[in-house]
C-alpha positions as a Markdown table, in Angstrom:
| # | Residue | x | y | z |
|---|---|---|---|---|
| 1 | Met | 5.2 | -40.9 | 6.3 |
| 2 | Lys | 4.8 | -38.2 | 8.8 |
| 3 | Ile | 3.6 | -34.5 | 7.1 |
| 4 | Glu | 4.7 | -31.3 | 8.8 |
| 5 | Val | 1.8 | -29.4 | 8.8 |
| 6 | Asp | 3.2 | -25.8 | 8.8 |
| 7 | Thr | 2.9 | -22.6 | 7.0 |
| 8 | Val | 6.2 | -21.8 | 4.6 |
| 9 | Lys | 8.1 | -19.6 | 6.7 |
| 10 | Gly | 8.0 | -16.3 | 5.0 |
| 11 | Phe | 4.1 | -16.4 | 4.6 |
| 12 | Gln | 1.2 | -16.5 | 6.7 |
| 13 | Asp | -2.1 | -16.8 | 7.1 |
| 14 | Tyr | -5.3 | -14.0 | 8.5 |
| 15 | Leu | -7.9 | -15.7 | 10.4 |
| 16 | Pro | -10.3 | -13.0 | 12.1 |
| 17 | Pro | -10.3 | -10.3 | 13.8 |
| 18 | Gln | -7.3 | -9.6 | 11.9 |
| 19 | Ser | -8.4 | -10.5 | 8.1 |
| 20 | Leu | -11.6 | -8.2 | 8.8 |
| 21 | Lys | -9.0 | -5.5 | 9.3 |
| 22 | Arg | -7.0 | -5.9 | 6.6 |
| 23 | Asp | -10.4 | -6.1 | 4.6 |
| 24 | Ala | -11.7 | -2.8 | 6.0 |
| 25 | Ile | -8.4 | -1.2 | 5.4 |
| 26 | Lys | -8.6 | -2.3 | 1.7 |
| 27 | Lys | -11.6 | -0.7 | 1.2 |
| 28 | Thr | -10.8 | 2.4 | 3.0 |
| 29 | Ile | -7.8 | 2.1 | 0.4 |
| 30 | Glu | -9.3 | 1.7 | -2.8 |
| 31 | Asn | -12.4 | 4.2 | -1.9 |
| 32 | Gln | -9.3 | 6.9 | -2.2 |
| 33 | Phe | -8.1 | 5.7 | -5.2 |
| 34 | Lys | -11.7 | 5.6 | -6.7 |
| 35 | Leu | -11.9 | 9.1 | -5.3 |
| 36 | His | -9.1 | 10.3 | -7.1 |
| 37 | Gly | -10.1 | 9.1 | -10.3 |
| 38 | Phe | -7.6 | 5.8 | -10.2 |
| 39 | Val | -9.0 | 3.2 | -12.4 |
| 40 | Pro | -8.2 | -1.1 | -11.2 |
| 41 | Ile | -6.2 | -2.9 | -13.3 |
| 42 | Glu | -5.2 | -6.7 | -12.3 |
| 43 | Thr | -2.2 | -8.6 | -13.6 |
| 44 | Pro | -0.7 | -12.2 | -13.5 |
| 45 | Ile | 1.3 | -13.2 | -10.7 |
| 46 | Ile | 4.0 | -15.0 | -13.0 |
| 47 | Glu | 6.0 | -13.5 | -15.7 |
| 48 | Phe | 8.6 | -14.0 | -17.9 |
| 49 | Asp | 11.6 | -13.6 | -16.0 |
| 50 | Glu | 13.0 | -11.6 | -18.9 |
| 51 | Ile | 10.5 | -9.2 | -18.6 |
| 52 | Met | 11.7 | -8.5 | -14.8 |
| 53 | Lys | 15.3 | -7.9 | -15.6 |
| 54 | Pro | 16.7 | -4.6 | -15.5 |
| 55 | Ser | 17.7 | -2.7 | -18.7 |
| 56 | Leu | 20.8 | -3.1 | -18.3 |
| 57 | Pro | 22.7 | -5.6 | -15.8 |
| 58 | Asn | 24.1 | -3.4 | -13.8 |
| 59 | Glu | 20.7 | -2.1 | -12.9 |
| 60 | Glu | 19.8 | -4.9 | -10.5 |
| 61 | Asp | 18.3 | -4.0 | -7.3 |
| 62 | Glu | 17.9 | -5.8 | -4.2 |
| 63 | Ala | 13.8 | -6.5 | -4.8 |
| 64 | Ile | 15.0 | -7.6 | -8.5 |
| 65 | Ser | 17.7 | -10.0 | -7.1 |
| 66 | Asp | 15.3 | -11.5 | -5.2 |
| 67 | Arg | 12.6 | -12.5 | -7.1 |
| 68 | Phe | 11.5 | -15.9 | -6.7 |
| 69 | Arg | 12.6 | -17.9 | -10.1 |
| 70 | Leu | 10.5 | -20.7 | -11.2 |
| 71 | Gln | 10.5 | -23.3 | -14.7 |
| 72 | Asp | 7.4 | -24.6 | -16.5 |
| 73 | Arg | 7.0 | -28.0 | -18.0 |
| 74 | Ala | 8.3 | -26.3 | -21.1 |
| 75 | Gly | 11.4 | -25.4 | -19.8 |
| 76 | Arg | 10.6 | -21.7 | -19.6 |
| 77 | Lys | 12.0 | -19.7 | -17.1 |
| 78 | Leu | 9.3 | -17.8 | -15.5 |
| 79 | Gly | 9.2 | -15.7 | -11.7 |
| 80 | Leu | 6.6 | -14.5 | -9.5 |
| 81 | Arg | 5.8 | -10.7 | -9.6 |
| 82 | Tyr | 8.6 | -8.8 | -7.0 |
| 83 | Glu | 6.3 | -5.7 | -7.7 |
| 84 | Phe | 3.7 | -4.1 | -10.4 |
| 85 | Thr | 5.9 | -1.3 | -12.1 |
| 86 | Phe | 7.9 | -4.0 | -14.2 |
| 87 | Gln | 4.4 | -5.5 | -15.8 |
| 88 | Leu | 3.4 | -1.9 | -16.7 |
| 89 | Ala | 6.1 | -1.5 | -19.7 |
| 90 | Arg | 5.0 | -5.3 | -20.9 |
| 91 | Ile | 1.2 | -3.9 | -20.6 |
| 92 | Phe | 2.0 | -0.5 | -22.8 |
| 93 | Lys | 4.0 | -2.7 | -25.2 |
| 94 | Gln | 0.8 | -5.2 | -25.6 |
| 95 | Asn | -1.9 | -2.4 | -25.5 |
| 96 | Pro | -0.3 | 0.7 | -27.6 |
| 97 | Thr | -3.6 | 2.3 | -28.0 |
| 98 | Ile | -4.2 | 3.2 | -24.2 |
| 99 | Lys | -5.5 | 6.7 | -23.7 |
| 100 | Leu | -2.8 | 9.0 | -21.9 |
| 101 | Pro | -3.2 | 10.0 | -19.0 |
| 102 | Phe | -3.5 | 6.6 | -17.6 |
| 103 | Arg | -4.1 | 6.8 | -13.8 |
| 104 | Arg | -4.1 | 3.0 | -12.7 |
| 105 | Tyr | -4.0 | 1.2 | -9.2 |
| 106 | Gln | -3.3 | -1.8 | -8.0 |
| 107 | Ile | -4.0 | -4.0 | -4.8 |
| 108 | Gly | -2.4 | -7.7 | -4.8 |
| 109 | Glu | 0.2 | -10.1 | -3.8 |
| 110 | Val | 3.7 | -10.0 | -4.3 |
| 111 | Phe | 6.7 | -12.2 | -3.6 |
| 112 | Arg | 10.2 | -11.8 | -3.0 |
| 113 | Asp | 12.7 | -14.7 | -1.5 |
| 114 | Glu | 14.3 | -12.4 | 0.9 |
| 115 | Pro | 15.2 | -13.1 | 4.7 |
| 116 | Val | 12.3 | -12.6 | 6.8 |
| 117 | Ser | 11.7 | -10.9 | 10.2 |
| 118 | Ser | 8.7 | -9.9 | 12.5 |
| 119 | Asp | 7.7 | -7.0 | 9.7 |
| 120 | Arg | 9.3 | -8.5 | 6.3 |
| 121 | Phe | 7.3 | -11.5 | 4.9 |
| 122 | Arg | 8.2 | -13.4 | 1.5 |
| 123 | Gln | 4.3 | -12.9 | 0.3 |
| 124 | Phe | 2.8 | -9.5 | 1.1 |
| 125 | Thr | 0.0 | -7.1 | -0.4 |
| 126 | Gln | 1.3 | -4.2 | -2.1 |
| 127 | Cys | -1.2 | -1.0 | -2.9 |
| 128 | Asp | -0.2 | 0.9 | -5.7 |
| 129 | Ala | -1.2 | 4.0 | -7.7 |
| 130 | Asp | 0.2 | 5.1 | -10.8 |
| 131 | Ile | 0.1 | 8.7 | -13.0 |
| 132 | Ile | 1.5 | 7.2 | -16.6 |
| 133 | Gly | 1.6 | 10.0 | -19.3 |
| 134 | Asp | 1.3 | 13.0 | -17.2 |
| 135 | Ser | 5.2 | 14.8 | -16.8 |
| 136 | Ser | 3.7 | 18.1 | -15.0 |
| 137 | Ile | 4.6 | 18.2 | -11.3 |
| 138 | Asn | 0.8 | 18.2 | -10.7 |
| 139 | Ala | 1.0 | 14.2 | -11.4 |
| 140 | Asp | 3.6 | 13.9 | -8.4 |
| 141 | Ala | 1.6 | 16.4 | -6.0 |
| 142 | Glu | -1.4 | 14.4 | -6.5 |
| 143 | Cys | 0.3 | 10.9 | -6.2 |
| 144 | Leu | 1.3 | 12.6 | -2.5 |
| 145 | Leu | -2.3 | 13.8 | -1.7 |
| 146 | Leu | -3.9 | 10.8 | -2.6 |
| 147 | Ala | -1.5 | 9.0 | 0.0 |
| 148 | Lys | -2.2 | 11.6 | 2.6 |
| 149 | Asn | -5.6 | 11.3 | 2.4 |
| 150 | Ile | -5.3 | 7.6 | 3.1 |
| 151 | Phe | -3.7 | 7.9 | 6.1 |
| 152 | Asp | -5.9 | 10.4 | 7.3 |
| 153 | Lys | -8.6 | 8.3 | 7.0 |
| 154 | Leu | -6.9 | 5.2 | 8.4 |
| 155 | Lys | -6.1 | 7.7 | 11.0 |
| 156 | Ile | -2.2 | 7.3 | 10.7 |
| 157 | Asn | -0.2 | 10.7 | 11.2 |
| 158 | Thr | 2.8 | 10.9 | 8.7 |
| 159 | Ile | 5.7 | 12.6 | 7.6 |
| 160 | Ile | 6.4 | 13.3 | 3.7 |
| 161 | Glu | 9.9 | 13.5 | 2.7 |
| 162 | Ile | 11.0 | 14.2 | -1.0 |
| 163 | Asn | 14.3 | 14.2 | -2.8 |
| 164 | Asn | 15.3 | 14.5 | -6.2 |
| 165 | Arg | 17.5 | 11.6 | -7.9 |
| 166 | Lys | 18.7 | 14.4 | -10.8 |
| 167 | Leu | 19.7 | 16.6 | -7.5 |
| 168 | Leu | 21.2 | 13.8 | -6.0 |
| 169 | Asn | 23.6 | 13.0 | -9.1 |
| 170 | Ser | 24.3 | 16.9 | -9.3 |
| 171 | Ile | 25.8 | 16.8 | -6.2 |
| 172 | Leu | 27.8 | 13.6 | -6.6 |
| 173 | Glu | 29.5 | 15.1 | -9.7 |
| 174 | Ser | 30.1 | 18.7 | -7.7 |
| 175 | Val | 32.0 | 16.1 | -5.4 |
| 176 | Gln | 33.4 | 14.3 | -8.1 |
| 177 | Ile | 32.2 | 10.9 | -7.1 |
| 178 | Thr | 32.2 | 8.5 | -10.1 |
| 179 | Asp | 31.0 | 5.2 | -8.4 |
| 180 | Lys | 27.5 | 6.9 | -7.7 |
| 181 | Lys | 25.4 | 3.6 | -6.9 |
| 182 | Asn | 27.4 | 2.3 | -4.4 |
| 183 | Val | 27.9 | 5.8 | -2.8 |
| 184 | Met | 23.8 | 6.3 | -2.9 |
| 185 | Arg | 23.5 | 3.0 | -1.7 |
| 186 | Glu | 25.4 | 4.1 | 1.4 |
| 187 | Leu | 24.2 | 7.6 | 2.0 |
| 188 | Asp | 20.3 | 5.5 | 1.8 |
| 189 | Lys | 21.2 | 3.9 | 5.5 |
| 190 | Thr | 21.7 | 7.5 | 7.3 |
| 191 | Thr | 18.5 | 6.9 | 9.0 |
| 192 | Lys | 19.1 | 3.3 | 9.8 |
| 193 | Ile | 22.7 | 3.4 | 11.0 |
| 194 | Gly | 23.8 | 7.5 | 11.5 |
| 195 | Glu | 26.0 | 9.2 | 9.8 |
| 196 | Asp | 29.3 | 8.3 | 11.0 |
| 197 | Ala | 28.6 | 4.8 | 10.4 |
| 198 | Val | 27.9 | 5.5 | 6.7 |
| 199 | Lys | 30.7 | 7.7 | 6.6 |
| 200 | Ile | 32.7 | 4.7 | 7.2 |
| 201 | Asn | 31.3 | 3.0 | 4.8 |
| 202 | Leu | 31.7 | 5.4 | 2.0 |
| 203 | Arg | 35.4 | 5.3 | 2.5 |
| 204 | Lys | 35.1 | 1.8 | -0.1 |
| 205 | Tyr | 33.8 | 4.5 | -2.6 |
| 206 | Ala | 35.5 | 7.7 | -2.0 |
| 207 | Thr | 38.3 | 9.5 | -0.3 |
| 208 | Pro | 38.1 | 11.2 | 3.0 |
| 209 | Asn | 37.9 | 14.9 | 1.6 |
| 210 | Gln | 35.2 | 14.0 | -0.7 |
| 211 | Ile | 33.3 | 12.1 | 2.1 |
| 212 | Ile | 33.4 | 15.7 | 4.2 |
| 213 | Thr | 32.4 | 18.0 | 1.1 |
| 214 | Leu | 29.5 | 15.2 | 0.1 |
| 215 | Phe | 28.5 | 15.6 | 4.0 |
| 216 | Lys | 28.7 | 19.6 | 4.0 |
| 217 | Met | 27.0 | 19.7 | 0.9 |
| 218 | Leu | 24.1 | 17.6 | 1.8 |
| 219 | Ser | 23.5 | 19.6 | 4.8 |
| 220 | Lys | 22.2 | 22.6 | 2.6 |
| 221 | Asp | 19.1 | 23.5 | 2.4 |
| 222 | Leu | 16.9 | 23.8 | -0.9 |
| 223 | Ser | 17.9 | 27.2 | -1.7 |
| 224 | Phe | 21.1 | 27.0 | -1.7 |
| 225 | Phe | 21.0 | 24.5 | -4.4 |
| 226 | Lys | 18.6 | 26.7 | -6.0 |
| 227 | Gln | 20.5 | 29.3 | -6.5 |
| 228 | Asn | 23.8 | 27.6 | -7.3 |
| 229 | Ala | 22.0 | 26.1 | -10.3 |
| 230 | Phe | 21.3 | 22.3 | -9.2 |
| 231 | Asp | 19.6 | 19.7 | -11.5 |
| 232 | Gly | 16.4 | 18.8 | -9.5 |
| 233 | Ser | 16.3 | 21.8 | -7.4 |
| 234 | Thr | 13.7 | 23.6 | -9.3 |
| 235 | Glu | 11.7 | 20.5 | -9.9 |
| 236 | Ile | 11.6 | 20.0 | -5.5 |
| 237 | Glu | 10.6 | 23.6 | -5.3 |
| 238 | Glu | 7.6 | 23.2 | -7.4 |
| 239 | Leu | 6.0 | 20.3 | -5.5 |
| 240 | Ile | 6.8 | 21.9 | -2.2 |
| 241 | Asp | 4.6 | 24.7 | -3.8 |
| 242 | Lys | 2.4 | 22.4 | -4.9 |
| 243 | Cys | 1.7 | 20.6 | -2.2 |
| 244 | Lys | 1.0 | 23.9 | 0.1 |
| 245 | Glu | -1.5 | 24.6 | -2.9 |
| 246 | Leu | -3.2 | 21.6 | -2.2 |
| 247 | Gly | -3.1 | 22.1 | 1.5 |
| 248 | Phe | -0.5 | 19.9 | 3.4 |
| 249 | Asp | 3.1 | 20.2 | 3.9 |
| 250 | Val | 6.5 | 17.9 | 2.9 |
| 251 | Val | 9.7 | 18.2 | 4.2 |
| 252 | Phe | 12.9 | 18.1 | 1.6 |
| 253 | Asn | 15.6 | 15.5 | 3.0 |
| 254 | Pro | 18.5 | 15.3 | 0.5 |
| 255 | Phe | 19.9 | 12.6 | 1.7 |
| 256 | Met | 16.7 | 10.0 | 0.8 |
| 257 | Val | 17.8 | 8.2 | -1.9 |
| 258 | Arg | 15.2 | 5.1 | -2.4 |
| 259 | Gly | 16.5 | 2.1 | -3.7 |
| 260 | Phe | 14.9 | 1.6 | -7.0 |
| 261 | Ser | 17.3 | 2.6 | -10.0 |
| 262 | Tyr | 14.6 | 3.3 | -12.4 |
| 263 | Tyr | 13.7 | 6.6 | -10.5 |
| 264 | Thr | 14.4 | 9.9 | -12.6 |
| 265 | Gly | 12.9 | 12.6 | -10.9 |
| 266 | Asn | 11.3 | 13.3 | -7.3 |
| 267 | Ile | 11.6 | 10.7 | -5.0 |
| 268 | Phe | 9.1 | 10.7 | -1.7 |
| 269 | Glu | 8.8 | 8.7 | 1.5 |
| 270 | Ile | 6.0 | 8.8 | 3.7 |
| 271 | Lys | 7.0 | 8.0 | 7.7 |
| 272 | Val | 5.7 | 7.2 | 10.5 |
| 273 | Gly | 9.0 | 8.1 | 13.2 |
| 274 | Lys | 12.0 | 6.6 | 11.5 |
| 275 | Thr | 9.8 | 3.9 | 9.8 |
| 276 | Thr | 8.7 | 4.4 | 5.8 |
| 277 | Ile | 5.0 | 3.1 | 5.5 |
| 278 | Ala | 5.0 | 4.4 | 1.8 |
| 279 | Ala | 7.3 | 5.4 | -1.2 |
| 280 | Gly | 7.1 | 6.2 | -4.5 |
| 281 | Gly | 8.4 | 9.2 | -7.1 |
| 282 | Arg | 8.9 | 9.7 | -10.9 |
| 283 | Tyr | 10.1 | 6.9 | -13.2 |
| 284 | Asp | 10.1 | 7.9 | -16.5 |
| 285 | Lys | 12.3 | 5.8 | -18.8 |
| 286 | Thr | 10.6 | 3.0 | -17.3 |
| 287 | Val | 7.2 | 2.4 | -19.0 |
| 288 | Gly | 7.9 | 2.8 | -22.6 |
| 289 | Lys | 11.5 | 0.5 | -22.7 |
| 290 | Phe | 9.9 | -2.2 | -24.6 |
| 291 | Ile | 8.4 | 0.4 | -27.5 |
| 292 | Gly | 11.7 | 2.6 | -27.7 |
| 293 | Lys | 9.8 | 5.5 | -26.3 |
| 294 | Glu | 10.0 | 7.4 | -22.9 |
| 295 | Ile | 6.5 | 7.5 | -21.3 |
| 296 | Pro | 6.1 | 10.3 | -17.8 |
| 297 | Ala | 5.5 | 8.2 | -15.1 |
| 298 | Val | 5.2 | 8.7 | -11.5 |
| 299 | Gly | 3.3 | 6.6 | -8.8 |
| 300 | Ile | 3.1 | 6.1 | -5.0 |
| 301 | Ser | 3.4 | 2.1 | -3.3 |
| 302 | Phe | 2.5 | 0.5 | 0.4 |
| 303 | Gly | 2.5 | -2.7 | 1.6 |
| 304 | Leu | -0.8 | -3.3 | 3.7 |
| 305 | Glu | 0.6 | -5.5 | 6.2 |
| 306 | Arg | 2.7 | -3.0 | 7.9 |
| 307 | Ile | -0.2 | -0.4 | 7.4 |
| 308 | Thr | -2.4 | -2.8 | 9.1 |
| 309 | Ser | -0.4 | -2.8 | 12.4 |
| 310 | Leu | -0.7 | 1.0 | 12.6 |
| 311 | Ala | -4.3 | 1.9 | 11.3 |
| 312 | Asp | -7.3 | 2.9 | 13.6 |
| 313 | Ile | -10.0 | 1.6 | 11.7 |
| 314 | Pro | -13.2 | 0.2 | 12.9 |
| 315 | Ile | -13.6 | -3.2 | 12.2 |
| 316 | Glu | -16.3 | -4.6 | 9.8 |
| 317 | Thr | -18.1 | -7.6 | 11.2 |
| 318 | Thr | -21.6 | -9.1 | 9.9 |
| 319 | Lys | -24.3 | -6.6 | 11.3 |
| 320 | Ala | -26.6 | -9.4 | 13.2 |
| 321 | Ile | -27.3 | -13.0 | 13.9 |
| 322 | Ile | -31.1 | -14.2 | 13.9 |
| 323 | Ile | -32.1 | -16.4 | 16.2 |
| 324 | Ser | -35.2 | -18.9 | 15.2 |
| 325 | Ile | -36.8 | -20.0 | 18.7 |
| 326 | Asn | -39.2 | -22.0 | 16.7 |
| 327 | Glu | -39.9 | -19.7 | 14.1 |
| 328 | Asp | -37.7 | -20.7 | 10.9 |
| 329 | Lys | -39.7 | -19.3 | 8.4 |
| 330 | Ala | -40.0 | -15.9 | 10.2 |
| 331 | Met | -36.6 | -16.3 | 10.2 |
| 332 | Ile | -35.5 | -16.9 | 6.9 |
| 333 | Lys | -38.3 | -14.4 | 5.9 |
| 334 | Leu | -36.2 | -11.1 | 7.8 |
| 335 | Ala | -32.7 | -12.3 | 6.7 |
| 336 | Lys | -34.2 | -11.8 | 2.9 |
| 337 | Ile | -35.4 | -8.5 | 4.0 |
| 338 | Leu | -32.5 | -7.1 | 5.7 |
| 339 | Arg | -30.0 | -8.5 | 3.4 |
| 340 | Lys | -32.2 | -6.7 | 0.4 |
| 341 | Glu | -31.0 | -3.6 | 3.0 |
| 342 | Gly | -27.7 | -4.2 | 2.4 |
| 343 | Ile | -27.8 | -5.2 | 6.3 |
| 344 | Ser | -25.1 | -8.4 | 6.6 |
| 345 | Cys | -26.6 | -11.4 | 8.6 |
| 346 | Ile | -26.5 | -14.6 | 9.7 |
| 347 | Thr | -29.4 | -17.1 | 10.6 |
| 348 | Thr | -29.3 | -20.1 | 13.1 |
| 349 | Ser | -32.3 | -22.2 | 14.9 |
| 350 | Asp | -29.5 | -23.3 | 17.5 |
| 351 | Lys | -29.8 | -22.8 | 21.5 |
| 352 | Val | -30.0 | -19.2 | 22.6 |
| 353 | Ser | -27.2 | -19.6 | 24.6 |
| 354 | Lys | -25.3 | -21.5 | 22.0 |
| 355 | Ala | -26.1 | -19.0 | 19.0 |
| 356 | Leu | -25.3 | -16.1 | 21.6 |
| 357 | Glu | -21.7 | -17.5 | 22.1 |
| 358 | Tyr | -20.8 | -17.8 | 18.9 |
| 359 | Ala | -22.0 | -14.1 | 18.0 |
| 360 | Asn | -19.5 | -13.4 | 20.8 |
| 361 | Ser | -17.0 | -14.8 | 19.3 |
| 362 | Met | -17.4 | -13.5 | 15.6 |
| 363 | Leu | -18.0 | -10.1 | 17.4 |
| 364 | Ile | -21.0 | -10.1 | 15.8 |
| 365 | Gln | -22.8 | -6.7 | 16.8 |
| 366 | Asn | -26.2 | -7.5 | 17.1 |
| 367 | Ala | -29.2 | -10.7 | 18.0 |
| 368 | Ile | -32.4 | -10.9 | 16.5 |
| 369 | Phe | -34.8 | -13.2 | 18.5 |
| 370 | Ile | -37.9 | -14.4 | 16.5 |
| 371 | Gly | -40.2 | -16.5 | 18.7 |
| 372 | Glu | -44.5 | -16.6 | 19.1 |
| 373 | Glu | -44.3 | -13.5 | 20.7 |
| 374 | Glu | -42.4 | -11.6 | 18.1 |
| 375 | Val | -44.4 | -13.0 | 15.4 |
| 376 | Glu | -47.6 | -12.6 | 17.2 |
| 377 | Lys | -46.9 | -8.7 | 17.9 |
| 378 | Lys | -45.0 | -8.4 | 14.7 |
| 379 | Lys | -42.0 | -7.0 | 16.5 |
| 380 | Tyr | -38.4 | -8.3 | 16.9 |
| 381 | Lys | -36.5 | -8.4 | 19.8 |
| 382 | Leu | -32.8 | -6.6 | 19.1 |
| 383 | Lys | -30.0 | -7.0 | 21.4 |
| 384 | Asn | -27.0 | -4.9 | 21.3 |
| 385 | Met | -24.2 | -7.7 | 22.3 |
| 386 | Lys | -21.7 | -4.8 | 23.5 |
| 387 | Ser | -24.6 | -3.1 | 26.1 |
| 388 | Gly | -26.7 | -5.6 | 26.4 |
| 389 | Lys | -29.4 | -3.3 | 25.7 |
| 390 | Glu | -32.7 | -4.8 | 24.2 |
| 391 | Gln | -35.6 | -3.6 | 22.3 |
| 392 | Phe | -38.9 | -4.6 | 20.6 |
| 393 | Leu | -38.9 | -3.0 | 17.0 |
| 394 | Thr | -41.3 | -3.2 | 14.1 |
| 395 | Glu | -39.1 | -4.4 | 11.1 |
| 396 | Lys | -39.0 | -0.4 | 9.8 |
| 397 | Ala | -37.5 | 0.9 | 12.8 |
| 398 | Leu | -35.1 | -2.5 | 13.0 |
| 399 | Ile | -33.9 | -1.7 | 9.9 |
| 400 | Asn | -33.0 | 1.5 | 10.7 |
| 401 | Ala | -31.6 | 0.6 | 13.7 |
| 402 | Leu | -29.5 | -1.6 | 12.1 |
| 403 | Lys | -28.4 | 1.0 | 9.7 |
| 404 | Lys | -26.8 | 3.2 | 12.1 |
């Protein structure tokens, strides 16, 4: 039988140089998570299917319905995690002594059995940061500051848009719209398909007068909602002010909905042009659902794949290849010294031409030659693979040059 050798649709391999870029980006992200005081956690890829379901049947979002369902030998219904947030509810049920506020981050694979496209996959790497147990606007702003600093480090120019689910509910109630869920789902498409198309779709759930009034309301600025005591408007104003204190601006977008049904307060999206690259918000009713207690929570999340296509970051490759010209003992000794200094290197006794060809193919930045002359003079010939520049250096000077 002929075996079809191919990757499953929606899944992919990452090879150099893309794998190197992904690794460099992950390190940058993780470094920022740690600088902001978030600590890492790890969770299983497989969970009981019941845990993945929403609290109420009519709350199921697209991400939940697209989960991969499994069954083990014992017939237990399981599934692959489609995100990290729902796992926090299980963690707090099993670990009631976790000290709050709990600032956690996680970088890992999530899975969704959904249609694929050039930038949408069934397996992708999610990067999450959450603050659990802090109901203040400071926590919301801290998540946005964290994301801004990450994207600044990756040289991605972004716009941060915010809204509030309480405000959206208040607006819909003021227009006497009852089918809030479907109306919100259509409003969330405004950026993608435009207002006219959204208005047509809304005819299924609201009268023409309600639609006209709704769009008039959504065109108002924040001061209108504040003056008329719309629920959630004060939280938006406080978040805008707090972000200004922290040195950056956010934009109020009343049309932004965010798909997940668990959001309860401020919500945010970070965009490049019209494309959303990160999103999050406050979800105060999710983490404590298995212990019958409301635990405040807010977080930000983004996918590594989309970030990788936008980031401008130097790729970290092996620093040097050490080429032995009949001096293997000296080569091994030097490799040990360099690695002790934190300088990555590989060794080879191949012909020089073959070794240099390999170094170029692997994007190795430097070649070090060790032959009879180098051993005798106790100096090493260092060649910059990009410029072609060569120099003879002592061991100390070589280490200093490679550390630059």
